[in-house]
PADREN-591672 format. One record per residue (C-alpha): y, x, z. Coordinates in steps of 0.001 Angstrom, whole numbers, plus 500000, padded with zeros to 6 digits. Example, Ala and Ser with C-alpha at 12.3 -4.5 7.8 and 13.67 -1.06 7.14 Angstrom:
# residues 2
495500512300507800498940513670507140
***
This chain:
# residues 1064
500000500000500000503476501212499213506476500669501436510027500592500180512546503393500441516144503388501641518960505851501307519370506143505062518318508331507961518901505575510535515911503282509901512883505340508883510544503889511507511367500220511018510130499723507490506916500044505517503437500290506999503039500617510751499529501788511704498670501531515386494902502043515594491685502304513622490548498906512398487499497201513871484314497351511786481921495287513927482378492110511877484728492151508945487145489252508892490045488459506561492189485353506829495260484039505078497749482338507352498575478771506312502353478546505982503884475205506880506803473838508851506880471001511341509517468727512754508062466998515763504523465994514770505265465890511037504633468595508489507683468985506292508351470755503006510315473971503535509397475757500320511378477007497356510315478398493997511100482090493370509793483753490210507476480771489801505918481314493250505921478798496095507804480549498897508312479507502499512066479400503135512584478898506866511404479952510324508011478597511275505010478629513583501694479271511825498307479004513582495518481394512634492006481624514031490614484997515056486827484983515261486163488607516156488242490445518808489535493830517769492305495444515752493570493774512594496167494688510054498809492039509542500241491883506022503397489994505148504762489461501632508355488360501304511174488258498774514350490265499423517618490117497430518930493376496038520384495796498592519860493401501521517736493485504668515953490277505626516158490823509425512984488969510297510713489030513308507053488155513749505958487076517203502271486564517909501375484147520702497904484123522240496006480830522628497354480654526188500925480658524820501550484223526003503435486408523479501478489592522773503571491090519970507146491087518732507505492946515444510878493346513728510507493229509953513036494562507452515462494803510336518701496568511190519881496575514777523533495643515178523933498547517613524633501904516073521752504229515480521364507716516862523274509140513890526226506770513551528116509127511266525550508404508536526236504994507088523142502942506370522942502005502707520167499732501455519544500725497858516714498713496366516324496029493679515539492416494380511869491609494445508657491045496363507794493427499183504932493979501588505201494868505269502177495687507424501460496423511058498328496582513209497627494151516039494781494003518533493341490658519612491602490598522984489496487464522544488672484903519836490736481763519432493676480258517614496768482445517747500242481450516615502400483546514315506091482750514836508278483993511974511999483809512645515348485514512392515491488725514450518522488367516697521000491179516551521216491890512850524231490806510813523799488744507636526784489226505319527419485518504767527033484689508465524355482569510064520636483155509737519179484173506396516302482244504821512873483785505441511420483844501948507781484472502757505055484140500134501972485123502164500722486379505519497237487888505876495255489423508726492199491600508224490062494050510155488599495339506897490074498812506249489490498373502526491435495107502284494635495202500196496124491759499531498100493075496572494804493834494827492082491510496136493203488598498298489904487028499346489237485357502709486212486524504720485523484566507916483489485861510839482644483187513405480251484936515695479604483813519286481901485522521747480306488546523344479806488546527119478931491891528723475533492017530410475690491069534073479015489242533728480355485776533085483329484852530944486142484000533339487166480375533517490495479758531795493341478792534111496552477645532413499425480075532911501319477857535319503349478293538502500545476554540396498719479895540268501603481642542019502598479655545079500746477641547689503815475699548792504217472411546973507799471776548088510072473777545806512958473323548246511231475364550947509327478053549081510713481433548064512642480927544805511758483682542367513096483905538817513871486401536084516948485936533904516299485295530252519837486212529346520670486656525652516916486825525042515322488097521873513017485133522514512163483093525574509063484429527323508386482066530192504733483145530297505737486619531412507657485026534286504474483267535381502517486527535192505229488193537299504760485603540059507890483528539482508021479825540303511275478911538502513507479861535581517115480816536156518341477756534196516870474632532649518274475721529244518581472056528270514861471827527491512849468647527263509272467862526330506031469515527482506346472183530145503026474054530202504227476768532586505686474282535102508848476366535357512034474494536198515577475825536465519114475172537598521313472720535724524963473701535347527338471298537052530779472561536137531907469962533655535573470564534373538544468268533808538831465736531015540690467967528578541259465374525901542955462799528109544865465312530225546117467338527269547621464251525665549336463232528880550328466779529910550628468803526679550736472555526593554075473565525017554249475811522028555325479373522617558865478734521401559389475800523770561170476769526959559827474478529655557192474652532362553858473064531400552610470552533947549426471375535809548748474763534185548105478162535755550451481122535512550015484795536333552311486804538594554669487415535682555149483698535202553154483544531966551222480307531623547858479890529995546036476797528883543914476251531963544360473635534649545475474686538101542988474028540912545963472487542723546519469869539996545238466539541347544725464733537991542541467588536743540576467678539985539972463939539881538648463958536315536541467067536988534885465343539935534298462198537865532768464282535078530439466046537523529347462704538953528658461420535453526682464562534599524412464093537616523757460492536600523186461492532985520659464200533865518781462008536337518321459399533592517336461893530859514183463881529994515962467060531130515592465821534700511960466946534799513083470566534169515809470696536861515127472330540222518723472733541468522390472179540591524339475309539670527928474580540712529505478053540554528947481239538641530956484404539275534355482766539633536601483436542617539769481504541934543084482910540747546386484035542147548143481102540528551947481394540262552405478268538156554801475580539329551983473203540336550410475872542525553761476934544010554560473358545029551125472989546600551560476329548407554826475158549951553180471939551138550277473962552554552669476237554460554489473244555920551207471735557088550023475053558503553158476028560417554541472602561154558133473770561242560200476180559226561280477895562436557692478836563220557126480253559728560355482259559936559280483636563302555917484804561899557318486120558612560554487474560137562525485559557509565434483099557546564461480470554961566503477292555076563787475142553477560188475416552357561411474781548821562988478263548767559651480019549196558199481794546182554767483412546596554820487208546798552776489554544635550250492114545798552179494755543858555137494164546212552957495193549159550765498129548087550443500507545186552830502373542984555265499446542595555469498405546249558899497599547653560694500688548897562299499063551929559572498834554631560988495689556200561257493806552914557786495073552073556516493662555382558113490293554618556497490257551188553180491224552750553353488280555159554010485958552253551228487451550129548673487271552960549299483552553317549360483017549555545998484733549144544625482544551936545998479431550213544552480360546798541155481079548331541016477764550178542137475826547093539204477305545189536836476575548088537933472934548002537094472828544293533586474029545172533361471405547916534041468676545356531193469948543206528913469953546241529909466357546929529010465389543349525679467226543566524728465363546742524640462093544776521373463292543211518667460874544406516183463748544667518585465823546801517758468975544903519235472217546219522800473222545406523029476636543796525884479115543559526224482543542012529285484166543529530086487808542851529227490319545562532149492494544476534631490002545905533533491158549357534661494783549371535665496047545919539325497073546143540242496350542551538566492965542621540473492075545770543672492605543840542568490308541027540778487520542844541855485793546052538505484435547242537477484965550841533765484173550938534119482933554494536127480010553073533107479098550988530955478828554100533571476895556087534780474670553231533059475144549872529332474969550615529651473627554147527519470578553267524935472595551315521916474258552908522151477538551007524450480173549556523767482155546392525405485324545133525025488301542807523995491737543950524043494902541863523583497645544407520964499766546152519638500247549667522137499782552499524833498424550195522493495475549561521806495172553277525454495300554309526440492593551833523634490326552978524515490804556628528201490150555902527620486942553976524959485660556316527287486272559266529946484064557637527475481182558021526322482252561491522924483156559944522155479458559402522311479187555586519396479890553265520545482983551417519612483505547761520450486124545176520947484155541974521461487271539862520568490788540869519332494186539817519994497879540191521933499990537693518942502193537001515411501815535598513892503617538607511206501334540117511386502822543615515121502248543988514742498756542600511895497567544778513129499080548029516574497542547489514873494208546786512677494438549869515685495369552009516860491803551388513425490209551803513086491819555215516373490283556328515262486772555424516410486277551827514931483054550408515233483638546681516020486239544026516695486000540285516098489367538647518455490401535872517281490635533126513989490188531323514527491726527900516448494625526492518470492782523895519024493706520279522787493598520397524105494449523847524737498087524643524646497571528413521329495794528641519088498892528524519996499699532139519089496179533258516289495241530858512919494816532548511014495091529279511138497771526628512382497401523081508857496394522044508751493795524888506209495678527013507109495578530717508788498506532378507567499950535689510640498408537322509406494926536409505911495765537605507316496943540945509315493725541281506220491693540421504154493489543041506790492654545671506938489023544499503155488811544860503383490265548358505831487474549219503473484856547749500557486191549807502373485484553097504725482768551839503513480157554327504933482317557139507748484122555322509410481165553561510228479087556672510878482075558943514426482835560079515834486046561504516027486315565277517656489382566776515678490773569677518773492571570953522502492185570491523574493561567112526374496007566500529239494230564741531585495537562055534935493808561699535442492097558335538951491225557177539764489896553731543378490820554421542434494445555022540386494539551825543002492821549696545739495219550816543876498508550494545136501151548149543071501449545004539477502547545304538417506169545311535604505627542819535548502903540202536805499359539893533546498307541567534075500544544597535212499876548126537981501901549778537626505573550719536746504639554328533389503382553112532101500507555240528655500903553692528490504463555015529297503243558543526641500564558168524231503284557020524950505465560063524235502570562426521185501205560592519808504713560110519488504902563882517578501630564057520270499313565414520778495781564070524156495155562410526223492048561809529814491383560788532554489392562476535801487857561270539136486884562783538191483214562967534868483992564619536559486207567215539090483461567904536284480956568386534864483246571042531116482762570815530227485698568626531789488421570767529356487623573577526477488190571129527492491762570214526705495118571768529636496912570127532428496174567663533554498620564948536963498477563291536635500452560041539914501063558180541212497876559826544968498251559519545701494515559710544534492825562932546197489641564231547668489938567710545699486990569086542492488593567814543351491836569619543920489857572807540420488389572548538904491810571832540702493488574725539546490767577120535972491134575872536085494927576350537368494546579913534335492377580670531900495008579379532310495187575598532602498358573539535009498847570665535096501726568169538110502116565857538974504720563260542013506029561357544933503580561710543517500557563504545706497519563994548922499228562964549939495907561385549548492432562763547835489656560838550893489201558615551605492843557900554285493650560486554019496861562500552531496795565982551372499486568386549426497349570828545977498519569730546940502191569586548147502035573169544944500265574168542945503075572573544982505701574380546426507547571384549702507848569548550816509623566365552235513106566818555011512570564263557238509585564950559585508506562179562718506455562547562646503489560218565571503664557810566175499935557597568863497957559373566762494805559270563788496585560790565870498038563608566786494486564627563079493860565203561479496227567749558071496754566152557401500083567882556487503315566173552991502671564825552893501883561118556346503283560485555192506625561887551749507153560414551517508870557079549539506124555368546936507851553241547185507380549487543894507556547653545424510063545239546232512364548170542857512292549919542253515948549108545111516755551485543535514831554391540166516591554598538965517390558099536231519121560030535376517769563482533273519377566209532051518574569698534808519007572325534162522508573633534163521676577349532957518047577332530125517110579673530217513424578791526814511734578206527694511246574528528371514979574177525151515899575924523098513508573773524724514492570473524545518224571109526355520671568884527666519054565743530029519444562834530958516925560219533608516632557588535411513783555915538775512424554790541680510529556251542587512887559107545147511506561586547232513860563698547312512132567098547803512886570776545551511532573468547674509845576133544780508237578040541035508620578134538697511541577504538431513680574365534850514006573146535403515078569529537715517918568584539432518553565245539362521933563524542881522602564823541751521977568404543467518597568599541822515390569794539678513651567171537482511381569267538877509718572397536863507545574793538691505320577244537419503021579976538759499471580336537330497637583330533597497319582600533915498342578958535097501193576768537058501956573619536568504898571277539128506167568772538065508351565809540887510254564076539686509960560485537707507818558081534387507246559829533020505943556532533496509331554887531763511685557317528791513896556487527250516750558428528402519620556266531358521547554997534167519790553196532575520305549780531251517576547536527946519434547263527271519613551004528929516257551551525694514334550952522714513593553168520399515655550975522272518869551824523938518080555126523155518264558812522200514927560447524864515337563123526757512128562142523559510189562858523076512007566177526654511305567177526377507614566259523088507276568126524545508966571197527571506669571194525605503444570725523062504418573377525923505123575788527456501662575301524088499987575817523117498970572273519383498537571695517346499350568615515215497040566512512380499553566637511661503180567421509295505468565516507892508938566175509232510394562928511393513456562240515065512574562370515769513122558675512883510809557785513706508283560508517329507886559418516078506639556053513843503961557583515116500386557910513332498371560575514464494741560468514769492145563207511828489721563335511641486783560953510234483987563085508761480637562037508536477422564055505040478330565315506173481620566813504680483825564080506758486807563018507183488974559948508425492458560808509706494269557757510274497962557195511758499619554122511775503338553465514583505066551565512659508335551658511580509854548361507968510397549437505450508168551238505781508055555018503145507714557709501039507094559539503367506964562539503639505188565856506201502398566142507521500257569001509074497003567743511214494802569957510198491140569617512654488265569728512281485522572359511000483072569724507945485215568928504791484119570700502376486754571910500428487624568739496656487365568599496499489503565511498724492077563828498265492842560136500051495292557835500707494551554160501874497500552074503500497941548684501139498147545720498188496394547341497219492999548690495057494566551376495849493243554851495058495868557448494458494599560984495819497139563467495249497630567167498388496868569136499949496785572574502477494293573909504489495483576886507896494259578032508537492535574743507698495653572711504959495519570069503353498929569679500971499999566906500322502707564335501971502012560983499785503056558023501190505250555288503357503496552681505867504328549947508794501890549801508047498839551925505623497208554301505440493889556116503865493496559540502495490068560424502421489286564157500485486021564159499198483504566658498917480323564576498865480482560770496900479423557710494043481646556535494977484884554830493173486665552022493002490456551816492159492296548582491221495971548410490601497772545113489515500898546968489805504170545076490736502610541723493176504639539633496839503906540345499734504679538012503341503539537545504889501745540544501713502479542532499703499752540796496015499831539877495514500684536206492719499038534234491703500002530696489569498256528060485894497842528912486387498911532525484622497402535523486132497568538986485076496086542323487478494407544730486558493902548364487928490633549720488217489453553319489419486181554830491295486192558141491725483182560404494893483806562465494586480521564298493034479074567455491250476484565266487926477580563743487712477470559945485008475378558339482819477046555748484579477525552444484806479849549487486943482497547830487658482032544128489000484645541722491296483554538863491426486056535984493391486300532726491781484694529700489221486920528029488264488794531219484884488751532968483455488689536497480043488889538100480786485618539902483710483256540210483263482300543859481739483664547011480840481432549945482534482107553269480728480882556394482527479184559254485032481540560864485804481415564586489320481316565997491101484591565166488005485725563314487498487412559953484854487310557250482725490191556143483777491981552978483112489921549871482575491904546660483920490762543288483257492946540255485720492424537442485417493642533887488212493869531342487884493014527639487008495736525171490381495396523468493951495472524828496553493605522786499567495204524450500487497088527594501384494655530348500561493883533953498064491208534941497524489301538185493999489376539634494343486247541714492226485198544703492411482079546849490415480802549830489712477113550245487635474811552443487657471056552909490753471202555126492944474096554129493886476626551453495255480129551709498255481298549767497394482702546315496764486423546716497234488351543491496887492089543021499141493214540185497344495639537865498429497525534788496438496485531690496726499103528993494792501387526667493586504598528249495879507506527500
***
């Protein structure tokens, strides 16, 4: 066979014959694919005549029967115009519906090739052409060939080109050439079954195989985004262990996989009616458009303000109508939840409608103009004079030069940001209200952006305070969903922040998430960090590496040829671990066994930071995630606390210590609460320039005096207006650090040379470096940390029964090394920051989640989580390792929460295996002690006293490859040892274990009987020998799925994820 040639270096591998393997010779078979098109149940004519030949002219699905498994050559004859590519794709679906091949034919990717300076020129005449590729079929049956447009290529006239196909053949005869002798040869031999095995029963690829919880509202929600897909591959989601799609995609009709998805409920205002009544002026018209948004330069755009009542009313009506429409339509059967918000966060809206609403909001908030003037230090004569300030007036290169006027603008901007955030939260609340009219009361879903929490640049663009969403927006919903694109402790800190906003009562879900790297270890340990905290759902972004999006390769979970990447396999293994223990994990909620350490969260502080040190996605230079890491690396639980929560009073009593990290703006009434709490026994730690402004941006020195320090250099404020207001020295004296000048603020801190304080004795000799040095004097308290110039850098002060600690730099920047970027990382630095943090927290009485007999450098990269406890007193204790190599075995002591009943059995479940390992344990003074087996990235410990039966699967010494998964090759037999555990006081009646295998696989038996099991008993090992087919269609992972069942009860499905691929 001859391929065609092109005058191009960019596409040599995408055209002509593609030979993948030697063809099968056991039974020669040649078939011509019957080309036809259907619309519904009817066959329709989609043919044209070209050169007197009947030619199929559209996309189509063509069934073809394969009688003999093995490798076939697929031949495709098509007509191409002169100098044009046809940009086709052939997808082959197995009889189960699972896609096993996606072949691009005569295709040019819209992304540039590796040699973009060479322009691709297609130089060939019009005519008939052949394309061939080899495909392996694992088992006999009717396969479906789907011929369509290959997304990503550009057709000159726009739209999709016709697919002018004359013939498609498949043959395992190496001598077959359809251009010479097109004769069918059919081989219909009985399917071969290896001796000693049975053909596995076929189980439809459906979510019923994945989860044992019937109620979708309570189970763990697992999805994978099919975003800009090359084609939808819902079967791969089922194989991965998912139970839902990300969206319903507007589908109706049969749903063989059982996957449902979220339905978007953001219909928006009635544009047609509103635009007629409130038209948008042309650019040359000089008047203010009614109800529209404007930016801070006063430029309007054609979008309705969230403060415009007519738009809000029609938007709510439209959402109500959409709910009713969906409930009455076939789409309803595909909907699992209502998606009411994607990554929006409101706007700083300076349009006239918003300004009027802001003035009314201020009047309601302050009551009188006199009170507002007192807080803002202004002399407005009416609320109508007030114009919202801009962030640029307050911080950055364009900030107002006069400090007093800048403070006034800051007060205004702080309130305006608060107003804009709450207006957006009320919009979300209206959508929630509409969603609650659903008769089925399906969950309400959101997908807010994690970057609105701490990213400096985003804070300048978007006003949203996520706490407003919990208090207003999703108050009536049972869950909160957000995006996360981060690793390790960044993921953990964001979860703990958001969960704290809802007092840990909301079901937390990640509705879009991934890491910015293909590394499977980073991905799965970041994922499990969230699972261990109690996350109830995760949608992984994204399934396929698209044809036409340059950024997708870093997110894509499948390769260009649609085979799964190790990252997807690692995710799937973790999803299957969740499914194995879902009956305990899904309903369990986090219970802290000891008071957590709190970090102060202030949207005002974030919104008014100078620009980030890193990128537009980064937090400020005093990195809160680093502080979180230092605390968590020592084993202490962490939460976050806000101004409103401190004012309400309850949360302070639940904390062991409170950290103020780069917290320049602290309201005076909040400081009063904190100081009172410290006097009664609390502990506060503050760094850099804490509380130098009040909650509206005016200077104060109250907190500095409380901490026992003052700046060395005091500046006189050169402003007549400021001198009339005695604010003290504080903010007007500090040299506020500019991110561009951080190189001038580097420091090195050491232990105070003569300190005998318990913190000094516990921390030992130390040295760490960082940024943001503050030149201060200690006027009260005891110096424990000394700067490189011998001046105080860490000051501890007693207040009644409690203490305060001041740190004269950015705590979130410290590392145990010299002030070089090379040593300024954990991999090269001394662990002294961890020792110091541990010594401080131990001194103030904080208690750890767990302790482990590991070397310090290893231990600081372990994340032991507080127990997840269900209503029956069972607990899941999760541990994630950020170490690069496997860890263990090691001894651990885990503090149990009051809600955990004394366990009758303790079992360990590790990454990469569904083996449950019962471990001997001790329980003394609320501490669970046992030896943790060796693991790589994550493990879950089940402390059980009353639970459904559990199934354990052990593949023994089977070969393991990427992501730590068992690898199986064609024609291979492997034995799995299965055990059933009864973690309950009720004996189990006799039952059986069943194995569910992929179609075309074999086993020595489908079921094994399990005799009656006593309370807290376990079965003997039950052996299942599994054999793979002789042929592998494509590299992918497969679930080997076991389930226990008797007359009364079932276990959760327990599926070992194995690689299925040709031997290398």
